[in-house]
Backbone bond lengths (Angstrom), bond angles and torsions (degrees), N, CA, C in turn:
res aa  C-N    CA-C-N  psi(-1)  N-CA   C-N-CA  omega(-1)  CA-C   N-CA-C  phi
1 M - - - 1.468 - - 1.527 109.35 -
2 S 1.317 116.05 112.80 1.459 120.96 -177.57 1.528 111.33 -73.56
3 Y 1.317 115.17 139.32 1.470 121.18 177.02 1.512 111.35 -55.93
4 H 1.321 117.16 -35.13 1.455 121.65 -175.60 1.528 114.00 -86.23
5 E 1.313 117.71 -6.26 1.463 119.88 -173.27 1.521 113.71 -122.62
6 M 1.319 118.02 10.96 1.462 120.71 -178.89 1.513 111.77 -70.34
7 D 1.346 116.49 143.78 1.454 119.10 170.95 1.524 108.24 -87.57
8 T 1.334 116.62 -178.98 1.464 120.07 -172.80 1.523 112.84 -60.70
9 S 1.327 117.07 -43.73 1.468 120.09 -178.19 1.531 110.74 -68.28
10 E 1.330 116.86 -39.78 1.466 120.07 177.88 1.524 110.85 -65.23
11 L 1.332 115.91 -39.17 1.464 119.85 178.89 1.515 110.72 -64.63
12 K 1.328 117.50 -41.98 1.464 121.14 179.39 1.534 109.94 -60.80
13 A 1.329 116.68 -45.85 1.463 120.24 179.97 1.528 111.01 -63.51
14 K 1.312 115.39 -40.65 1.460 120.00 179.66 1.529 110.63 -66.25
15 A 1.337 116.26 -40.45 1.464 120.69 179.62 1.522 110.93 -62.20
16 E 1.322 116.44 -38.52 1.461 119.51 177.66 1.525 110.67 -64.21
17 E 1.336 116.95 -35.75 1.471 120.36 175.40 1.527 110.54 -65.53
18 W 1.327 116.19 -44.57 1.471 119.55 179.28 1.524 110.74 -57.98
19 I 1.339 115.82 -43.82 1.458 120.09 -177.72 1.525 110.92 -66.55
20 E 1.336 116.45 -39.25 1.461 120.07 178.19 1.523 111.63 -61.88
21 E 1.318 116.44 -29.09 1.460 120.92 -177.14 1.528 113.30 -88.48
22 L 1.318 117.91 -2.76 1.458 119.66 -179.21 1.534 110.18 -63.72
23 P 1.315 118.11 138.84 1.464 120.66 -178.72 1.529 113.15 -71.67
24 F 1.326 116.49 -16.89 1.462 120.78 -177.84 1.513 107.34 -152.31
25 R 1.328 117.33 129.56 1.458 119.48 179.17 1.514 109.93 -124.80
26 K 1.304 115.50 102.19 1.454 122.33 179.27 1.520 109.29 -94.61
27 R 1.322 116.24 134.48 1.462 121.17 172.97 1.516 108.48 -115.24
28 W 1.319 116.13 129.90 1.458 119.19 175.18 1.521 109.23 -64.56
29 S 1.314 116.11 136.39 1.467 119.90 -176.70 1.524 111.83 -74.65
30 E 1.339 116.86 -27.81 1.452 119.51 -178.51 1.531 110.63 -73.27
31 K 1.338 116.09 144.40 1.451 121.10 176.70 1.524 108.94 -67.27
32 L 1.323 116.33 137.57 1.458 121.79 178.25 1.528 108.08 -82.69
33 K 1.325 116.56 104.62 1.466 121.23 -176.31 1.524 110.06 -105.10
34 I 1.332 115.04 139.96 1.453 119.48 -176.76 1.520 112.18 -61.62
35 K 1.325 117.50 -33.10 1.469 120.71 -174.78 1.529 112.61 -71.55
36 D 1.329 118.02 -24.43 1.458 119.03 -178.93 1.532 112.03 -119.66
37 S 1.335 115.34 25.52 1.460 119.37 176.01 1.527 109.76 -128.24
38 A 1.310 115.65 159.13 1.461 121.38 176.93 1.518 109.11 -136.21
39 L 1.313 115.32 143.85 1.458 122.25 175.72 1.527 108.38 -97.33
40 L 1.326 116.95 120.78 1.456 121.92 178.17 1.526 109.17 -103.54
41 I 1.316 116.70 118.66 1.464 122.50 177.64 1.523 107.04 -104.38
42 I 1.316 116.07 109.07 1.461 121.77 -169.54 1.533 112.39 -95.34
43 D 1.326 115.76 118.43 1.478 123.65 163.74 1.526 115.82 54.98
44 M 1.319 118.03 38.88 1.467 120.20 176.17 1.533 108.21 -82.02
45 Q 1.317 114.04 66.17 1.456 123.02 -173.23 1.529 111.29 -100.75
46 S 1.317 115.66 158.15 1.458 120.50 178.33 1.525 111.54 -59.82
47 F 1.315 116.98 -27.25 1.462 121.40 177.40 1.520 110.95 -53.50
48 F 1.346 116.81 -36.75 1.455 122.07 -178.95 1.526 113.40 -99.94
49 L 1.326 117.89 -23.27 1.463 120.86 -169.67 1.523 114.74 -107.94
50 S 1.317 118.11 -9.86 1.465 120.40 178.81 1.523 110.18 -88.70
51 P 1.336 117.94 126.69 1.468 120.50 177.30 1.533 112.35 -60.36
52 E 1.305 116.60 -18.09 1.463 120.01 -179.87 1.531 112.09 -83.84
53 S 1.315 117.54 -10.57 1.456 121.24 -179.72 1.521 111.01 -82.87
54 H 1.324 117.24 142.33 1.461 120.57 176.91 1.525 111.58 -67.28
55 A 1.348 116.39 -16.71 1.467 120.89 -179.94 1.532 111.76 -102.50
56 Y 1.323 116.31 18.31 1.471 122.04 -177.01 1.519 111.98 -52.70
57 L 1.328 115.08 131.91 1.458 123.24 -178.46 1.537 108.15 -119.53
58 P 1.326 118.80 92.79 1.474 120.88 -176.18 1.521 113.59 -53.24
59 S 1.330 117.14 -38.07 1.469 120.00 -178.87 1.526 111.75 -63.80
60 G 1.328 116.91 -23.73 1.459 119.92 177.91 1.513 112.37 -63.71
61 E 1.322 115.85 -31.13 1.465 119.18 179.18 1.526 111.83 -70.73
62 T 1.342 116.69 -27.42 1.463 119.64 -176.55 1.529 112.36 -71.31
63 I 1.338 118.17 -17.15 1.470 119.84 -177.78 1.526 112.77 -100.40
64 I 1.337 117.96 -2.61 1.470 120.33 -176.31 1.519 111.89 -59.29
65 E 1.319 117.26 -48.16 1.469 120.55 -177.70 1.530 111.02 -61.28
66 N 1.323 117.44 -44.65 1.464 120.73 179.30 1.521 111.76 -60.53
67 L 1.334 116.20 -44.31 1.459 119.62 -178.62 1.528 111.16 -67.36
68 N 1.329 117.22 -40.78 1.461 119.65 179.22 1.527 111.60 -62.64
69 E 1.324 116.79 -38.81 1.472 119.94 178.05 1.524 110.65 -64.86
70 L 1.328 116.27 -37.56 1.466 119.66 178.91 1.529 110.77 -71.67
71 V 1.325 117.24 -36.83 1.465 120.93 175.16 1.525 110.27 -61.23
72 E 1.321 116.95 -44.59 1.461 121.04 178.57 1.523 110.71 -61.96
73 F 1.326 116.25 -39.27 1.463 120.75 178.72 1.521 110.28 -62.19
74 Y 1.323 116.72 -48.61 1.465 120.85 178.67 1.520 111.14 -61.52
75 D 1.321 116.48 -44.39 1.463 120.75 -178.24 1.522 110.88 -63.55
76 H 1.320 116.61 -41.25 1.467 121.16 -179.18 1.525 111.82 -65.24
77 H 1.340 116.45 -34.58 1.459 120.56 -176.72 1.531 113.04 -98.77
78 G 1.316 116.48 10.12 1.458 119.48 176.28 1.509 114.43 76.27
79 G 1.330 116.99 25.30 1.458 120.85 179.32 1.521 112.17 -84.99
80 K 1.308 115.63 168.15 1.461 122.02 -177.42 1.528 109.91 -97.70
81 V 1.340 115.53 127.59 1.468 121.50 177.24 1.524 108.05 -120.41
82 I 1.325 115.92 132.78 1.462 121.77 -179.12 1.527 108.41 -129.92
83 Y 1.313 115.21 135.51 1.461 122.04 -179.73 1.523 108.98 -113.70
84 T 1.335 116.04 150.74 1.462 118.86 174.40 1.524 110.06 -123.25
85 R 1.320 113.82 153.31 1.464 122.36 170.69 1.526 107.23 -130.88
86 T 1.309 117.75 135.72 1.456 121.31 173.87 1.523 109.00 -92.81
87 V 1.325 116.23 125.38 1.465 122.29 178.89 1.526 108.10 -144.08
88 Q 1.324 116.20 133.42 1.465 120.11 174.08 1.529 109.49 -110.02
89 E 1.307 116.00 124.03 1.457 120.60 176.18 1.523 109.87 -79.28
90 E 1.304 115.88 157.90 1.453 120.43 179.19 1.527 109.80 -61.29
91 G 1.326 116.05 130.26 1.456 121.53 -177.70 1.512 113.34 90.97
92 D 1.340 117.47 -4.92 1.466 121.40 -178.68 1.532 110.63 -123.77
93 E 1.307 116.01 32.64 1.461 120.16 -177.77 1.526 112.17 -76.96
94 G 1.344 115.94 -33.09 1.457 120.07 179.06 1.516 112.47 56.21
95 V 1.328 115.82 -150.73 1.464 119.99 -178.67 1.524 112.30 -76.36
96 M 1.342 117.13 -9.91 1.467 119.39 176.09 1.526 110.44 -55.84
97 E 1.324 116.32 -47.36 1.462 120.02 -179.05 1.526 110.90 -69.11
98 E 1.327 116.22 -37.41 1.458 119.22 179.58 1.524 111.10 -63.35
99 W 1.342 115.74 -40.50 1.466 119.97 -178.67 1.528 111.79 -72.89
100 W 1.349 115.95 -49.09 1.457 121.26 -173.02 1.531 113.66 -91.13
101 R 1.314 117.26 -15.09 1.470 120.98 -170.51 1.531 109.70 55.21
102 D 1.326 114.91 30.73 1.457 120.48 -173.18 1.518 108.65 -165.77
103 I 1.304 117.89 148.68 1.464 121.96 174.64 1.534 108.00 -144.20
104 I 1.339 115.94 169.38 1.458 121.44 179.27 1.526 108.27 -106.25
105 R 1.306 116.54 112.28 1.453 121.32 176.31 1.530 109.94 -89.62
106 E 1.326 115.44 156.81 1.457 119.96 174.44 1.524 108.67 -60.11
107 G 1.323 116.70 136.32 1.456 121.57 -176.66 1.517 110.15 154.06
108 P 1.330 118.16 -172.48 1.473 121.15 -176.23 1.521 114.43 -54.56
109 E 1.351 117.57 -41.28 1.463 119.45 -178.70 1.518 112.66 -67.51
110 A 1.332 116.82 -24.28 1.469 121.00 -178.41 1.521 112.32 -82.82
111 E 1.333 117.55 -12.18 1.461 120.82 -177.77 1.535 110.92 -76.03
112 I 1.317 115.34 153.46 1.463 120.53 174.87 1.524 108.84 -64.41
113 D 1.320 116.06 135.03 1.461 121.52 -178.58 1.528 110.32 -54.47
114 E 1.323 115.82 138.44 1.468 120.90 -174.87 1.519 113.41 -64.73
115 R 1.327 118.09 -15.82 1.472 120.68 178.32 1.521 112.55 -81.22
116 I 1.325 117.24 -10.83 1.455 121.90 178.93 1.517 109.66 -87.44
117 E 1.318 116.33 128.98 1.462 120.86 176.83 1.531 108.62 -77.05
118 V 1.317 115.62 120.05 1.462 120.31 -179.11 1.521 109.13 -102.06
119 E 1.327 115.42 109.88 1.465 122.27 -177.70 1.520 109.25 -132.04
120 G 1.322 117.57 57.46 1.457 119.34 -179.65 1.514 111.98 170.56
121 S 1.321 115.17 -167.90 1.458 121.68 -178.00 1.529 111.15 -72.12
122 V 1.322 115.15 148.52 1.467 121.30 176.21 1.526 108.26 -117.99
123 V 1.320 116.23 123.16 1.458 122.92 -179.19 1.528 108.61 -106.12
124 V 1.324 116.46 127.89 1.465 120.95 176.24 1.519 108.15 -97.44
125 K 1.326 116.49 126.80 1.467 121.38 -175.53 1.525 109.97 -125.42
126 P 1.339 117.62 148.27 1.460 120.42 -178.66 1.531 114.67 -94.02
127 R 1.338 117.27 -11.05 1.460 120.63 -175.30 1.532 109.43 -137.65
128 Y 1.331 117.02 -171.88 1.463 121.14 -176.87 1.529 112.69 -60.92
129 S 1.310 117.88 -47.07 1.460 120.88 -174.77 1.522 111.91 -73.51
130 S 1.322 115.23 135.81 1.462 120.40 177.59 1.519 112.19 -74.86
131 F 1.329 117.27 -9.74 1.463 121.63 -179.52 1.526 112.15 -95.53
132 Y 1.332 117.05 -20.12 1.457 120.79 -172.46 1.530 111.20 -74.20
133 R 1.325 115.89 115.83 1.460 123.54 178.88 1.527 112.59 55.71
134 T 1.336 115.30 41.76 1.466 121.60 173.96 1.528 108.43 -133.77
135 D 1.334 115.40 174.40 1.463 120.08 177.51 1.527 111.66 -101.41
136 L 1.335 116.43 25.05 1.465 120.28 -177.00 1.520 112.20 -58.42
137 D 1.331 118.02 -41.88 1.465 119.80 179.50 1.531 111.38 -57.04
138 S 1.316 117.16 -39.97 1.463 120.88 179.25 1.524 110.92 -67.85
139 I 1.313 116.60 -40.60 1.468 120.84 178.90 1.523 110.12 -63.90
140 L 1.327 116.60 -31.27 1.463 121.50 -178.24 1.529 113.27 -87.31
141 E 1.311 116.99 17.08 1.461 119.64 177.51 1.525 110.29 -54.97
142 D 1.325 116.98 133.37 1.472 125.11 -178.42 1.531 113.24 73.90
143 V 1.322 117.85 4.73 1.466 121.40 177.01 1.530 109.16 -95.07
144 E 1.324 115.94 135.49 1.461 121.42 178.82 1.526 112.36 -112.29
145 N 1.321 116.43 -23.75 1.456 122.01 -174.79 1.524 110.19 -125.57
146 V 1.329 116.72 134.24 1.460 119.88 175.68 1.526 109.38 -120.21
147 V 1.325 114.77 133.72 1.460 123.15 177.82 1.524 106.40 -107.85
148 I 1.328 117.31 122.14 1.459 121.34 -169.84 1.520 112.05 -112.27
149 G 1.342 114.67 128.27 1.457 122.22 174.02 1.514 109.46 -139.04
150 G 1.332 116.93 167.71 1.452 120.56 176.76 1.521 112.42 124.32
151 V 1.322 115.86 -154.73 1.469 122.29 -179.17 1.532 109.58 -132.52
152 M 1.325 117.61 154.68 1.444 127.06 -10.61 1.525 107.30 -95.31
153 T 1.323 115.98 146.73 1.462 122.05 -175.02 1.525 112.95 -47.97
154 D 1.336 114.69 -50.30 1.456 121.31 -170.49 1.518 114.34 -86.14
155 M 1.324 117.59 -10.67 1.460 120.12 -176.95 1.525 111.60 -113.70
156 C 1.318 118.36 -90.85 1.474 119.21 -174.79 1.533 112.49 -65.01
157 C 1.331 117.59 -38.01 1.469 119.47 -179.59 1.531 110.80 -68.56
158 A 1.331 116.50 -47.83 1.467 120.29 -178.60 1.525 111.19 -66.88
159 T 1.337 117.43 -40.20 1.460 119.95 179.99 1.521 110.83 -65.41
160 T 1.331 116.68 -40.33 1.463 120.77 176.13 1.527 110.80 -63.77
161 A 1.326 117.11 -40.27 1.470 120.92 178.31 1.520 110.81 -60.66
162 R 1.315 116.95 -44.57 1.464 120.09 -179.75 1.528 111.42 -66.21
163 D 1.327 116.19 -42.09 1.459 119.78 177.91 1.527 111.67 -64.50
164 A 1.324 116.42 -36.72 1.468 120.09 177.77 1.526 110.35 -64.85
165 F 1.329 116.49 -43.70 1.464 120.28 -178.96 1.523 111.54 -60.60
166 V 1.339 117.52 -45.40 1.463 119.08 -177.46 1.530 111.75 -72.28
167 R 1.330 116.09 -10.86 1.468 120.52 173.02 1.528 111.46 -95.69
168 D 1.330 116.18 9.52 1.469 123.59 175.62 1.522 114.27 72.47
169 Y 1.319 117.33 28.87 1.464 120.35 166.91 1.522 108.06 -91.44
170 R 1.326 116.64 143.34 1.459 119.87 169.80 1.527 106.60 -77.21
171 V 1.326 116.53 131.65 1.460 120.71 -174.18 1.527 111.02 -109.09
172 F 1.325 114.49 129.13 1.462 123.13 175.01 1.528 106.48 -118.06
173 F 1.323 117.68 124.74 1.457 122.15 -170.61 1.526 109.32 -118.89
174 L 1.329 117.04 126.39 1.463 122.37 -170.61 1.523 112.13 -87.35
175 A 1.328 116.79 113.29 1.464 121.52 -178.86 1.518 111.57 -65.72
176 D 1.343 116.81 -36.92 1.465 120.55 179.03 1.529 111.70 -108.86
177 G 1.329 114.81 23.68 1.462 120.67 175.97 1.515 110.74 -128.92
178 T 1.331 116.25 9.71 1.467 122.95 174.08 1.518 107.85 -129.35
179 A 1.333 116.05 156.73 1.466 119.38 -177.80 1.521 109.89 -153.96
180 T 1.337 114.89 156.77 1.466 120.05 177.61 1.523 109.64 -151.41
181 A 1.323 117.35 -162.12 1.454 121.49 -169.07 1.532 113.81 -72.10
182 T 1.336 117.02 -36.58 1.466 120.21 -178.84 1.528 110.09 -139.65
183 E 1.313 115.65 156.79 1.459 120.25 177.06 1.526 110.79 -62.46
184 E 1.326 116.63 -40.14 1.460 120.12 179.83 1.527 111.31 -59.40
185 T 1.319 116.59 -44.48 1.461 120.46 179.77 1.519 110.85 -66.76
186 H 1.333 116.56 -40.54 1.462 121.51 178.69 1.527 111.24 -59.22
187 V 1.324 115.98 -50.54 1.468 120.73 -178.07 1.527 110.77 -66.25
188 S 1.315 116.97 -37.89 1.468 120.35 177.97 1.522 110.82 -60.41
189 A 1.337 116.20 -40.30 1.467 120.32 178.85 1.523 110.83 -65.87
190 L 1.327 116.57 -42.05 1.469 119.73 178.31 1.529 110.23 -61.40
191 K 1.324 116.55 -42.24 1.462 120.30 179.56 1.524 111.42 -65.60
192 A 1.319 116.77 -36.65 1.463 119.81 179.92 1.526 111.69 -68.72
193 L 1.333 116.67 -35.09 1.464 120.79 -176.75 1.526 113.27 -82.40
194 C 1.335 117.21 -24.13 1.466 119.41 -169.46 1.522 113.69 -69.60
195 H 1.325 116.97 -24.10 1.463 118.34 -173.43 1.519 113.14 -80.21
196 G 1.319 118.15 -48.61 1.459 118.58 -172.77 1.504 115.96 -128.18
197 I 1.349 117.61 9.49 1.462 119.31 -173.76 1.521 113.91 -125.98
198 A 1.339 117.38 -49.78 1.467 119.38 -166.43 1.517 113.21 -142.58
199 E 1.318 114.39 153.01 1.454 120.58 165.43 1.524 107.01 -84.17
200 I 1.323 116.17 125.59 1.466 121.57 179.41 1.526 107.93 -94.41
201 L 1.312 116.78 128.61 1.455 120.67 -178.04 1.515 110.33 -151.94
202 T 1.339 116.05 168.32 1.455 120.88 176.59 1.528 109.67 -87.97
203 C 1.323 115.58 166.44 1.469 119.78 177.85 1.535 110.85 -62.69
204 Q 1.331 116.58 -38.25 1.459 119.77 178.29 1.528 110.83 -64.79
205 E 1.329 116.62 -41.89 1.465 119.87 177.92 1.526 110.70 -62.49
206 A 1.336 117.26 -37.14 1.451 120.15 178.14 1.525 110.77 -61.42
207 K 1.324 116.99 -43.56 1.466 120.31 178.43 1.522 111.21 -64.21
208 E 1.308 116.32 -39.87 1.472 120.20 179.48 1.523 110.87 -65.78
209 R 1.342 116.44 -39.33 1.467 120.47 178.78 1.525 111.41 -66.65
210 L 1.324 116.10 -31.02 1.467 121.06 -177.29 1.529 112.36 -79.71
211 Q 1.313 117.69 -19.70 1.466 119.80 -176.19 1.520 111.24 -78.58
């Protein structure tokens, strides 16, 4: 079963295996309540999700259904959903361009993929972290818990998780709601985050915790 070709049920089963293999599983003691939590959907842009893009991430397509179901859950219960897009303006490429020899300009590839249900605020960010030079902290007023999904697991999602933790948000990280280039990299990121940053859980577990 290829990491990039799993359907929703296969991904859920695989995510449960990943979680079972984590070296440390921390659960936040506080109840996850919809009124004081926010769902962050990171960088589900055409740049990563369009097969026509040179940066196409097949595994990103496997999490769309899970994320949309969680968005619907939040929307139905009056929860807060926030989306991010990574965009670099001309003259603000920084080391991103030096490292990648590539950047994301404003345009069709920078837009959120049309298969993603957008039911909330959209934050445009210039770097990996969703907090860096954005108004995300203000949007998260009265929020104590952040649930993180999107791409890429090990970069923008993980960096946002770490930034959220040091800002005193409780972080919940979706094993089957995040994706990256390889299964090995994905699992490595989950293992790195599980010890001192985030509770790792499935999208279904997140809904159960919120009820």
